[in-house]
C-alpha positions in Angstrom: -21.2 -47.6 -33.8 -20.5 -44.0 -32.7 -21.2 -42.9 -29.1 -21.9 -39.4 -28.0 -21.5 -38.3 -24.4 -22.8 -35.0 -23.1 -21.1 -33.7 -20.0 -21.9 -30.7 -17.9 -19.8 -27.7 -18.5 -18.6 -25.9 -15.4 -19.5 -22.3 -15.9 -18.4 -21.1 -12.4 -15.7 -18.5 -12.3 -12.6 -19.0 -10.1 -12.1 -16.5 -7.3 -10.1 -13.5 -8.3 -8.9 -10.5 -6.2 -9.7 -7.6 -8.4 -8.3 -5.0 -6.1 -6.4 -5.3 -2.9 -5.2 -3.2 0.0 -2.8 -0.2 -0.5 -0.4 1.4 1.8 -1.9 4.3 3.8 -0.8 7.1 6.0 -3.4 8.1 8.6 -3.7 10.5 11.4 -3.5 9.0 14.9 -6.9 7.5 15.6 -8.0 7.6 12.0 -9.9 4.9 10.1 -8.0 2.6 7.8 -9.9 1.0 5.0 -8.2 -2.1 3.6 -9.8 -2.6 0.2 -10.7 -6.0 -1.1 -12.7 -6.3 -4.3 -13.3 -9.9 -5.3 -15.1 -11.7 -8.1 -16.0 -15.3 -8.8 -19.0 -17.7 -9.0 -20.1 -18.6 -6.5 -19.2 -15.4 -4.6 -15.9 -16.0 -2.7 -15.7 -15.4 1.0 -13.1 -12.9 2.3 -10.9 -13.7 5.4 -8.5 -11.2 6.9 -5.3 -12.4 8.6 -2.9 -10.8 11.1 0.4 -12.6 12.0 -0.7 -15.6 9.8 -4.0 -16.1 11.8 -7.5 -15.3 10.8 -8.8 -12.2 12.5 -11.5 -13.9 14.8 -12.5 -10.6 16.3 -14.2 -9.2 13.1 -17.7 -8.7 14.3 -16.7 -8.9 18.0 -14.1 -6.1 18.2 -15.8 -2.7 17.7 -12.7 -1.4 16.0 -13.1 -3.9 13.1 -15.8 -3.8 10.6 -16.0 -6.1 7.5 -18.0 -4.3 4.8 -20.1 -6.4 2.5 -17.7 -5.9 -0.3 -14.9 -7.6 1.7 -13.2 -4.3 2.7 -11.9 -4.2 6.3 -12.2 -1.0 8.2 -10.1 -0.5 11.3 -10.9 2.4 13.5 -8.9 3.8 16.5 -5.8 2.4 14.9 -3.5 3.4 17.8 -2.8 -0.1 19.0 -4.0 -2.6 16.4 
């Protein structure tokens, strides 16, 4: 007797960083844009770190803006 089993195939895509941050030279007080283009299914979440810690101030610090794409913008970069 032959048996046939049907299993579900996982069609999700693993998370991939398509494009990451590059070195930048900015004028004092300029805006740094740290690019992060990601892909995967389900859509991965982006977390930014400083000194091995997640930046908890994104959304609370007016200098830090996390763009929907995952890019981090830092303004007034004089003391960050």
